[in-house]
C-alpha positions in Angstrom: 2.5 19.7 102.9 2.8 18.4 106.4 -0.1 17.3 108.6 -1.8 20.1 110.5 -1.2 20.2 114.3 -3.3 18.0 116.6 -4.9 19.5 119.7 -6.7 17.6 122.5 -9.1 19.7 124.6 -10.1 18.4 128.1 -13.1 20.4 129.4 -15.8 20.5 132.1 -18.5 23.1 132.0 -21.3 23.2 134.5 -23.1 26.2 133.1 -22.0 26.0 129.4 -19.9 29.2 129.7 -16.6 27.5 129.5 -17.6 25.5 126.4 -18.4 28.8 124.7 -14.9 30.0 125.5 -13.3 26.8 124.3 -15.2 27.0 121.0 -14.2 30.7 120.5 -10.6 29.6 120.6 -10.8 26.3 118.7 -13.3 27.2 116.0 -10.6 29.2 114.1 -8.2 26.3 114.4 -10.7 23.8 113.0 -11.5 26.2 110.2 -7.8 26.3 109.4 -7.6 22.5 109.2 -6.2 21.8 112.7 -7.2 18.4 114.1 -9.2 19.2 117.2 -10.3 16.4 119.6 -12.5 17.5 122.5 -12.9 15.3 125.6 -15.7 16.2 128.0 -15.0 15.4 131.7 -18.1 14.4 133.6 -18.5 13.8 137.4 -20.2 10.4 138.0 -22.5 12.2 140.4 -23.4 15.5 138.7 -23.1 18.7 140.6 -26.5 20.6 140.6 -27.1 23.7 138.6 -28.4 26.0 139.8 -26.8 25.3 143.1 -29.0 24.9 146.3 -27.5 27.4 148.7 -26.4 24.8 151.3 -24.7 22.6 148.6 -23.0 25.6 147.1 -21.3 26.6 150.4 -21.0 22.9 151.5 -18.7 22.0 148.6 -16.2 24.7 149.7 -14.0 22.5 151.9 -13.4 19.9 149.1 -12.7 22.7 146.6 -9.8 24.1 148.6 -8.4 20.7 149.7 -5.5 19.9 147.4 -6.5 16.3 147.5 -10.2 17.1 147.0 -11.6 15.5 143.8 -14.6 13.8 142.3 -15.1 10.5 140.5 -15.2 11.2 136.8 -15.7 9.7 133.4 -14.4 11.1 130.1 -16.3 11.1 126.8 -14.7 10.0 124.6 -12.3 8.2 126.8 -8.8 9.5 127.4 -6.7 7.9 124.6 -3.9 5.6 125.7 -1.8 6.7 122.7 -2.9 10.3 122.2 -0.3 12.0 120.0 -1.5 15.5 120.3 0.9 18.3 119.6 -0.9 20.6 122.1 -3.2 20.0 125.0 -5.8 22.6 126.2 -6.9 22.2 129.8 -10.2 24.1 130.1 -11.3 24.5 133.7 -13.9 26.5 135.7 -13.0 28.1 139.0 -14.7 27.0 142.2 -13.6 28.9 145.3 -10.4 30.2 143.7 -9.4 26.6 142.8 -9.9 24.5 139.7 -13.3 22.8 139.6 -13.2 19.4 141.3 -13.8 17.3 138.1 -10.8 18.9 136.3 -8.5 18.5 139.4 -9.6 14.8 139.4 -8.6 14.4 135.8 -5.0 15.2 136.4 -4.8 12.7 139.3 -6.6 10.0 137.3 -5.0 10.5 133.9 -1.5 12.0 134.4 -0.3 10.3 131.2 -2.6 12.6 129.2 -0.2 15.5 130.1 3.1 13.8 130.6 5.6 15.2 128.0 2.9 17.5 126.5 2.7 21.2 126.0 -0.4 22.5 127.8 -2.4 25.7 127.6 -4.8 26.5 130.4 -8.1 28.0 129.5 -10.4 29.5 132.1 -13.8 31.3 132.0 -15.0 32.8 135.3 -16.2 35.9 137.1 -12.8 37.7 137.4 -10.6 35.9 139.9 -8.8 33.0 138.2 -5.3 33.5 139.5 -5.0 31.0 142.4 -6.7 28.4 140.3 -4.3 28.8 137.4 -1.3 28.6 139.8 -2.7 25.3 141.2 -3.4 24.0 137.6 0.2 24.8 136.6 1.5 23.0 139.6 -0.6 19.9 139.1 0.3 19.7 135.4 3.9 20.2 136.0 3.8 17.3 138.6 2.2 15.2 135.9 5.1 15.9 133.5 3.4 18.6 131.4 4.9 21.8 130.2 2.6 24.7 131.0 2.8 27.4 128.2 0.4 29.9 129.8 -3.2 30.7 130.5 -6.1 32.0 128.3 -8.5 33.8 130.7 -12.0 35.0 129.8 -13.8 37.0 132.5 -16.9 39.0 133.2 -15.8 42.5 132.4 -18.5 44.3 134.6 -17.3 45.8 137.9 -16.5 43.6 140.8 -19.5 44.8 142.8 -21.9 44.1 139.9 -20.5 40.7 139.1 -20.7 39.7 142.7 -24.5 40.2 142.4 -25.0 38.8 138.9 -22.8 35.7 139.4 -24.6 34.7 142.6 -28.0 35.3 140.9 -26.9 33.0 138.0 -25.3 30.2 140.2 -28.0 30.1 142.9 -31.1 31.0 140.9 -30.1 30.0 137.3 -30.9 33.6 136.0 -28.2 34.8 133.7 -30.0 37.4 131.6 -30.1 41.1 132.4 -32.7 42.2 134.9 -33.4 44.8 137.6 -30.8 47.1 136.2 -28.1 44.5 136.3 -26.4 43.2 133.1 -26.2 39.7 131.8 -23.9 37.5 133.9 -20.8 35.8 132.8 -18.3 36.1 129.9 -19.7 38.5 127.3 -19.4 38.8 123.5 -16.5 41.2 123.8 -14.4 38.6 125.6 -15.5 35.8 123.2 -14.5 38.0 120.3 -11.1 38.5 121.9 -10.6 34.8 122.3 -11.7 34.2 118.7 -9.0 36.7 117.5 -6.5 34.8 119.7 -7.6 31.6 118.1 -7.1 33.1 114.6 -3.6 34.2 115.5 -2.7 30.7 116.8 -4.2 29.2 113.6 -1.8 31.2 111.5 1.1 29.3 112.9 2.4 27.2 110.1 2.7 23.5 110.8 6.0 21.8 110.5 6.5 20.6 106.9 7.2 16.9 106.5 6.4 14.3 104.0 5.6 11.7 106.7 2.5 11.5 108.7 3.1 12.5 112.4 2.8 8.9 113.6 5.4 7.8 111.0 7.9 10.6 111.8 11.1 9.9 113.7 10.6 10.5 117.5 13.3 13.1 117.6 11.8 14.9 114.7 8.3 14.9 116.2 9.7 16.1 119.5 11.5 19.0 117.8 8.4 19.9 115.9 6.2 19.8 119.0 8.6 22.0 120.9 8.8 24.5 118.0 5.0 24.7 117.9 4.8 25.1 121.7 7.3 27.9 121.6 5.3 29.7 118.9 2.0 29.2 120.7 3.6 30.6 123.9 4.8 33.6 121.9 1.3 34.3 120.6 -0.2 34.1 124.1 2.4 36.6 125.3 2.1 39.0 122.3 -1.7 39.1 122.5 -2.0 39.2 126.3 -4.1 36.1 126.5 -4.6 36.5 130.2 -4.8 40.2 131.2 -3.9 40.7 134.8 -5.9 43.0 137.1 -3.3 43.6 139.8 -5.5 44.4 142.7 -7.9 41.5 142.0 -4.9 39.2 141.5 -3.4 40.2 144.8 -6.8 39.8 146.6 -7.2 36.4 144.9 -3.8 35.1 145.9 -4.2 36.3 149.5 -7.7 34.9 149.8 -6.6 31.6 148.3 -4.2 31.1 151.2 -6.8 32.0 153.7 -9.3 29.6 152.1 -6.8 26.8 152.8 -7.1 27.6 156.5 -10.9 27.7 156.5 -11.3 24.5 154.6 -9.6 22.2 157.2 -11.3 24.0 160.0 -14.8 23.3 158.5 -13.9 19.7 157.7 -12.7 19.2 161.3 -16.0 20.5 162.6 -17.8 17.3 161.5 -19.6 15.8 158.6 -21.7 17.8 156.1 -25.0 18.6 157.7 -24.0 18.3 161.3 -24.9 21.3 163.5 -21.3 22.3 164.4 -20.2 22.2 160.8 -23.2 24.2 159.7 -22.5 26.8 162.3 -18.9 27.2 161.3 -19.9 27.3 157.6 -22.2 30.2 158.5 -19.4 32.0 160.2 -17.2 31.5 157.1 -20.0 32.9 154.8 -20.2 36.0 157.0 -16.5 36.4 156.9 -16.5 35.9 153.1 -19.0 38.7 152.6 -17.0 41.0 154.9 -13.7 40.1 153.1 -15.3 40.9 149.7 -16.8 44.2 150.8 -13.8 45.5 152.9 -10.8 43.5 151.7 -10.7 44.5 148.0 -10.8 48.2 148.7 -8.0 47.8 151.2 -5.9 46.0 148.5 -6.7 48.8 146.0 -5.4 51.3 148.5 -2.3 49.3 149.2 -1.5 49.2 145.4 -1.9 53.0 145.2 0.6 53.4 148.0 3.1 50.8 147.0 2.5 50.3 143.2 5.9 49.3 142.0 6.6 46.8 144.7 3.0 45.6 144.7 2.9 44.9 141.0 6.3 43.3 141.0 5.3 40.9 143.8 2.1 39.9 141.9 4.1 39.4 138.6 6.6 37.1 140.3 3.8 34.9 141.6 2.0 34.8 138.2 4.9 34.5 135.9 4.6 30.7 135.6 1.0 30.9 134.5 0.9 34.1 132.4 2.9 34.0 129.2 3.3 37.8 128.9 4.7 38.1 132.4 7.1 35.1 131.8 8.4 36.8 128.7 9.0 40.1 130.5 10.9 38.3 133.3 13.3 36.4 131.0 
């Protein structure tokens, strides 16, 4: 019997929600005997939770800056000789971008992904698309092979989650109240991820009489590639990242606009200066208007131009959604 596959999970979770999603996927793997190593990424200067309002909006320019990052530590440290067969990159979404600590990880430790098959895992409100595209681009630049995304979302309506997510992030209140449901990824999504983990766990390891570290490099490479292909097939077959086309289009469009707002706010001065505060206030007002008016406009556009609309979104997301990549082959 050959050794079971080895998986390294890099994760950062400010609220604990992402770690719940990581565990939902990896618990079945551990139960099946897979070797799971979890590495927590921590910012040297912790981000507050719940967020003070000014800090919450003040971090926006750094989040949408491709070079924006944070000083981090890893516990346990990133291994110099990590021989994982598969890497899971688990990231929250901040302003339609990967959270600053996880973006910093790729820049600080590119060797952790070089030559590795990587699965992205995200847990967020409902708009993860731009962040996944950026993650795929960062990991590809580091030499990684991105197999696809596992996405867990809050399944309540967009209007409801807008209220409940802000209530959770700014006031720390996640539980149901005032007629609104509990915020965040629910048990239905965690159950879906657990089932996905069970399907991945069923993938038979390569049979060899040698331990992985003793196997010939060519044999190990072939075994890792075979496992990566099978994992990607499972992600595609079980729709690991369901796509909401209107939300995806709104996300991708807003992500581009955010990258205009970010430099404008940074150019207005340092954080806390009056001119920057004023421009941030204008941005917040624009953001609320875009959410209330922009998404309905996108929904109408999809109704009018559904075939072309969906095809355009699928082309953009094919590199990060295994199911779409399989369809487009």
